[in-house]
C-alpha positions, 0 to 999 in steps of 0.5 A, a space after each residue: 736926141 743928139 747928133 755926133 760923129 762916129 769914128 769908124 776907124 777908131 771906135 769899134 763898138 760904134 762901128 759895129 753899132 753902125 754896121 748893124 743899123 745899116 744892115 737892118 735898114 737893108 743897106 751895105 756898110 760902105 768902107 769908102 767913107 771919110 766922115 760919118 755921123 749918128 743921131 742918138 736917142 740916149 745911147 740908141 742909134 736912130 739915124 746915120 749918114 756919111 760922106 766920101 768926098 762930095 758924095 752923101 752915103 749910107 743914110 738911114 733912119 730907124 723906122 720908128 723915128 720916121 716922123 721926127 724929121 731926122 733925114 732933114 737934120 742928117 742931110 743938113 749936118 752933112 751939107 754943112 760939113 761939105 761946105 766947110 771943106 769947100 764943096 758946093 755940089 753934092 751927090 747921093 745914091 738912094 732907093 727909088 722908094 726914098 728918092 721923093 724924100 730927097 727931092 723935098 730936100 732940094 736934090 735932083 734926079 740925074 738917073 734911076 734904075 729899078 734898084 738905085 736913084 742917082 741924085 745931086 744938088 748944087 752947082 755946077 750940075 749935070 745940065 752945066 756938064 751937058 752944056 760943056 759937052 755941046 760946046 765941043 760937038 761936031 756936026 757929024 752923024 756916025 759918032 763913037 765914044 771911048 772912055 778911059 782912065 789912062 793911068 797912064 796912056 798906053 799903046 793899048 789905049 792908042 790902038 782902041 782909039 785908032 780903031 774907033 777913029 777908023 769906024 766913026 766920023 767923030 770919036 769923043 774920047 772921055 778921060 776920067 776926071 777922078 783923082 786918086 790915080 798914080 798920074 793926076 787927072 790933068 796929066 792924064 788928060 794932057 797925055 791922052 791929048 798928046 798921044 792922039 794928036 795925029 787923029 783929027 777926028 778925035 775930041 778929048 773930053 773930061 768925064 767930070 763926075 758923070 762917067 765912071 766916078 766915085 759918084 756913078 761907079 764907086 766899085 771901079 775904084 775898089 776893084 779888090 773889095 767890090 762885091 759883084 752884085 754891088 758892082 753890077 747895080 752901080 755899073 748899070 746906072 753908070 751905063 744908063 746915065 751914058 745911054 740916056 743923057 750923054 750919048 744923045 747930047 753928042 749924037 753918039 751911036 757906038 761905044 768902043 771898049 777893050 775886052 777885059 781878061 784882067 779885071 772882073 769889075 771892068 768885065 762886069 761893067 762891060 756886061 752891064 753896058 751890053 745889057 743896058 745899051 741893048 738896041 739903043 747903042 752899039 757896043 763894040 768890044 775889041 781884043 786887047 793889044 798885046 806886046 810879047 804875048 801879054 796884054 798891054 795895060 796901064 797896070 802893067 806899065 805901073 808895075 814896070 815903073 816900080 821895077 824901073 824897067 824903062 826899056 820895057 816900058 818904052 815898048 808899051 807907051 807912046 813917046 809923050 807918055 814915056 817922056 812924062 814917065 822919065 820926067 817923074 823919075 827925075 823928080 
């Protein structure tokens, strides 16, 4: 048996064999991958695993080879690859029935639903993230949370945070740490801090990889390709992780979100939160703020940026965001 890379973007025969193998293992072939390997017995594919950034994905073993220690070989090969490109911390999704196998390989469970288990290995880990959150904790009781990508921070975002701040003693405002947006994570974080600086009861925090990330909720970043059923399963796990681990750390009682008329995937996420939070956490869905009878959204601002419609943009964003947009224009 030998291990070799499968070039999914250039080997159509290899890709079909890989996709058929995953389908037979009751897994959905994932397009969001940047490295894939296969274990072959002669020309027969008997095991496979992939990575996207620091996430292990699409790991499967042929049932008739389950006693050949192939899972350990796949995981070790992928770990070595991730270490080569600078990662010391990795995630994976697996089914509940196989999570025990990954535990034996050193992975720790972060959250689990009936359909999915989210695990990690390496440092800094989830416990480190919770410790980081505790450093910013305020000793208040009626606390709320808002989570946003803010790509970029708009008057719609500001309205949502302001309404939350009226109802809560402290609002913990989580800004997505995920890269891949038009505005990088550092810029988005700073724009949010500047945009809400007049709200003394709002604390701005990073999500790292534990709230709406490629690790917890990949469908959020594949909105045009995401299958509703897959998005629903991922959204429920993300919501569960927030409810069971993050909210108790900061004594969060309520989460505020904007209603979602534009994105089906974000709407699925709102519905998943409603289901998962149940009576444990309050979920308040606010109508979206409008300008000229149209919802103010970050996507609307980005579209206007392409058209260089800066006077229109000025009506939709705080001064600090507009200043950053004009700086980017100069560059």
